[in-house]
N, C-alpha and C positions, 0 to 999 in steps of 0.2 A: 370231599374236602377233609383236611386234617382235623382230627379231634385233639384237643390239647388245652393249654392254659392261656393261649393268646388268640386274639381275634384273627381270623383268616382274611387275607387280602386277595381278591380277584383283581389282578392288574390288567388294565386294558391297553391294547394297541389301537390307537385312534389317530388318524391323520387330520380330520376336520369334522365339523358338525354343522347342521343347518343353522343353529343359533349363534355360533361363534366364528364360523368360517374356518379358515386354515388354522390349525393348532400347531402342527409340526409337519409341513409339507415334505421335508427331506427325511422323514422318519425312516430308520433302518429297522425292520421288524426283527432281524436276527440279533442285532446288537441290543435292542431294547428288551427282547425276550430274555437274553442272557442276564442283563442287569436285573430284571424282575426276579429271575430264578435265584440269582446271587443274593438278592435282598430278602428272600424268604417268602415270596408270593406262593400261595397255595395252588393257584392255577391262573391261566390267562383268559382274557376275553378279547377276541379279535373281531373287529368290524369287517364284514365281507361285502357290505353294501357299497357299491361304487358311486351311484348318482348323488347320494346325500352325504356320504362319509369318506369318499375316496378310498374305500377299502377294496380288498380282493381276496380270492382264494389263495393267491400266491402269498399274501401277507400271513394268512393263517398257517400255511404249510411251513413257511420260513421261521416264524416265531415258535411254532411247536417243535420243529427239528432242532433249533438252536437252544431252546430252554429245557427240553425234556419234561415239561410240565403238561398236565391235562389242559385242554383248550375248549372254551365255550365259543361256538359260532354265534356271533351277535349280528342279527340281520332281521329283516321283516319277513318272517316265515308264515306263509298264509295257507299252505296246503301240504299234503303228505309228501309231495315231491321235494319240497324244500327240506324236510326232515331227512329224507333219504339222501339228498345231496350233502347234508351236513355229515352224515355217516361216511359217504364215499370220499369226501375231501379229508377225512381223518380227524374230525372233531370228536371230542369226548362228551360234549354237551351241546344242547341247542336252546336258544331263547324262544319262548312262546309268550306273546303279549296278549293278555286277556282281552284288552280293548279292541284288538284286531280280529278276534275270532268269536264265532258263535259257541254256545255251550257244547254242542255236538262235535264241532271241529276241534275244540280244545281237548275234549275227552279222547277223541280218536287220535290226535297227535301225541298226547301224553302216552297213550298205550303203544303207539307205533314206536316212539322213542325208546320205550322200555324193551320192546322186542328187538330193537336194533342195538341194545345195550348202550344207549345214550342217556345221560342225565338230562332232565328237562327242568330248566330254570324258568318258572312261570312268573311273569311280571304283572304286578297289580299297581293301582294308583289310589284305591280307596277301599272302604269296607265292603262295598257291594262286589267289587271285583275280587277281593280276597275270598269272600264266601263262594263265588263262582269257581275260583281256582281249587279250593278245598273240595267242593262237591264233584269236581272233575277228576279228583284223585291226585292232585299235586301235593308233593311233600317237600319240595325245594322251591321256596317262593321269595321273589324279590320285590321290594317296595321301591318303585322309582319315584324319587322326590321331585322330578322334573315333569311339569305338565306338558303333555304331548301336543297340545294345541297352542299354548302361549309361550312355551319353552321356559316359563318362570319356574324357579326352584323354591320349594317350601322345605327348608332345612329341618323342620320339626315333623314332617309327615310320617317318617318312619317311626318316630317315637309315639305318635298318636295312634298308630295301628298296631303297635307291638303287643298290646294286651289282647288283641283279637285273634292272634295266632293260636290254633289249637295244639294240644300235645301231639307229638309225632311229626311235626313240621320243622324244617330248618329255615330260619328267617335271614334274608340277605338285604342289606340296605344299599340302595343304588343312587348315584348322582348327588351333587351338592356336598361331597365330603372333601374338605380342603385342608385337613391337617389332623394332628393328634387329638385336639379337643373334640372334633366331630366324631372321631373314631371312639373315643371314650364314652361319649354320649350314646352312641349306638350300642356299644357293648353293655353299658349299664341298663339299657332298655330291653336287653334280651337277645340282641342280634349276635350271631356267631360268625358272620362274614360281612364284608363290605366290598362292593364293586366300585373301583376308582379308576377314572379315565383321565380327564383333562389335567387334574392336579399332578398326576405322576408323569404324564407325557411332557408337560411343560417344565417339570422340575429339573434343576441342574444335576442333581444326584439322586436318581430314582431308587438306587439301592438303599441309601440311607433313609429316604422318604418312606419306603415300604416298612423298614424296620421300626420307624416311629409310629406308623399306623397299626402295627401289630401289638396293640395294647393288651395288658393283662385282662383276662375275663374275670367277672365277679366270682368269688368262691362260693 
């Protein structure tokens, strides 16, 4: 991601979700990808899971080609074949969810991603998972504010975990970010990137919305 004086935005291409149903069923990944790039997104996150999110590999390829931005494959990656598939489809990064993996699996998949020259965004939900991620060698760590079991969002979860991040790690806040105020709160807590999906997909002017989310970082 870009180093600079403004918060990085990872903009998501997302058709639907288990908790909200259809978000934008007629989504055009090429058009949306271009809008995100024009708005100043640092990279894209593209859902490739079809059963739960209506995504596909085709969405990832189309958004990547149209935007020219690095792309995170966001899916439920549970073994090394999924990481290899992310590389083969042209992703630049892969999402690894701590709650879905054992410590050995997580460590192995982080190392595999590195060998394939993929960034690994390691997703956590609490302090215990954050400790596991750090122990496995993760340096890019996302705090998902949405509970995977209830789908409820705790908009303060990222702030509560911010002080637990060790030096040398990059913190990303995920889910529950619905505007400039949320972005400012994350930046003030020490986050250098936010991953935003539904808010941007539903927005009438995603280019302008991204620019508003790219708030100034604390000096």
